[in-house]
ZADREN-651097 format. One record per residue (C-alpha): residue number from 0; residue in three letters; chain; x, y, z negated. Coordinates in steps of 0.001 Angstrom, whole numbers. Last residue first. Example, Ala and Ser with C-alpha at 12.3 -4.5 7.8 and 13.67 -1.06 7.14 Angstrom:
+-----+------+------+---------+---------+---------+
| pos | code | unit |    east |   north |      up |
+-----+------+------+---------+---------+---------+
|   1 |  SER |    A |   13670 |   -1060 |   -7140 |
|   0 |  ALA |    A |   12300 |   -4500 |   -7800 |
+-----+------+------+---------+---------+---------+
This chain:
+-----+------+------+---------+---------+---------+
| pos | code | unit |    east |   north |      up |
+-----+------+------+---------+---------+---------+
|  61 |  THR |    A |  -28930 |   72070 |  168837 |
|  60 |  PRO |    A |  -25573 |   72319 |  167071 |
|  59 |  PRO |    A |  -24624 |   75823 |  165990 |
|  58 |  GLY |    A |  -22504 |   77970 |  168255 |
|  57 |  TRP |    A |  -19638 |   76711 |  170384 |
|  56 |  PHE |    A |  -17166 |   79573 |  170358 |
|  55 |  LEU |    A |  -16329 |   81405 |  167135 |
|  54 |  ILE |    A |  -18650 |   80041 |  164433 |
|  53 |  GLN |    A |  -18771 |   76562 |  165915 |
|  52 |  MET |    A |  -14974 |   76601 |  166182 |
|  51 |  PHE |    A |  -14732 |   77430 |  162478 |
|  50 |  TRP |    A |  -17053 |   74561 |  161492 |
|  49 |  VAL |    A |  -15158 |   72086 |  163694 |
|  48 |  ILE |    A |  -11813 |   73235 |  162269 |
|  47 |  PHE |    A |  -13103 |   73082 |  158699 |
|  46 |  GLY |    A |  -14431 |   69576 |  159203 |
|  45 |  TYR |    A |  -11105 |   68448 |  160625 |
|  44 |  ALA |    A |   -9241 |   70009 |  157705 |
|  43 |  ALA |    A |  -11560 |   68311 |  155218 |
|  42 |  ILE |    A |  -11021 |   64951 |  156928 |
|  41 |  ALA |    A |   -7249 |   65430 |  156832 |
|  40 |  GLY |    A |   -7277 |   66505 |  153188 |
|  39 |  VAL |    A |   -9417 |   63532 |  152169 |
|  38 |  MET |    A |   -7032 |   61272 |  154092 |
|  37 |  LEU |    A |   -3942 |   62781 |  152456 |
|  36 |  ILE |    A |   -5384 |   62375 |  148953 |
|  35 |  PRO |    A |   -6412 |   58791 |  149733 |
|  34 |  LEU |    A |   -2904 |   58063 |  151060 |
|  33 |  LEU |    A |   -1043 |   59488 |  148053 |
|  32 |  VAL |    A |   -2883 |   57881 |  145166 |
|  31 |  PHE |    A |   -4072 |   54309 |  145779 |
|  30 |  ALA |    A |   -1849 |   52992 |  148555 |
|  29 |  LEU |    A |    1225 |   55180 |  148024 |
|  28 |  LEU |    A |    1342 |   54819 |  144251 |
|  27 |  LEU |    A |     556 |   51111 |  144449 |
|  26 |  PHE |    A |    3337 |   50607 |  146999 |
|  25 |  LEU |    A |    5807 |   52563 |  144871 |
|  24 |  THR |    A |    4962 |   50501 |  141801 |
|  23 |  VAL |    A |    5313 |   47273 |  143786 |
|  22 |  GLU |    A |    8665 |   48426 |  145187 |
|  21 |  ARG |    A |    9954 |   49389 |  141734 |
|  20 |  ARG |    A |    8950 |   46002 |  140319 |
|  19 |  GLY |    A |   10773 |   44247 |  143143 |
|  18 |  THR |    A |   13796 |   46499 |  142727 |
|  17 |  GLY |    A |   14359 |   45221 |  139209 |
|  16 |  GLY |    A |   18062 |   44298 |  139348 |
|  15 |  THR |    A |   19675 |   44800 |  142752 |
|  14 |  GLU |    A |   23208 |   44096 |  141556 |
|  13 |  ALA |    A |   22416 |   40794 |  139820 |
|  12 |  ALA |    A |   20516 |   39483 |  142835 |
|  11 |  VAL |    A |   23408 |   40395 |  145135 |
|  10 |  VAL |    A |   25932 |   38674 |  142874 |
|   9 |  SER |    A |   23730 |   35579 |  142568 |
|   8 |  PRO |    A |   23246 |   35459 |  146335 |
|   7 |  ARG |    A |   27018 |   35786 |  146911 |
|   6 |  ASN |    A |   28281 |   32939 |  144749 |
|   5 |  ALA |    A |   27197 |   30052 |  147005 |
|   4 |  ALA |    A |   28754 |   31726 |  150062 |
|   3 |  THR |    A |   32138 |   31528 |  148421 |
|   2 |  LYS |    A |   34180 |   34379 |  147037 |
|   1 |  ASN |    A |   37874 |   33553 |  146615 |
|   0 |  MET |    A |   39620 |   35447 |  143872 |
+-----+------+------+---------+---------+---------+
C-alpha cells in the first residue's frame, strides 16, 4: 500500500486519541494542586530556616 501525505494526519490523529483532554487534565493538576503545595512547602521551609538561624546565630530582630 502506498501512503500519501494526505493520509498521514488522519492516521496520526486516530492513534493519539484523547491526548488533548489528558494534557488539559494534567495542566490543571499541576497548576492548581501540585504547584501551590510545593510553593507553600518552599515558603514554610524558608521561614523555618530563618527562624532556626535566628535561634543559633543572628538573634531576634531589633
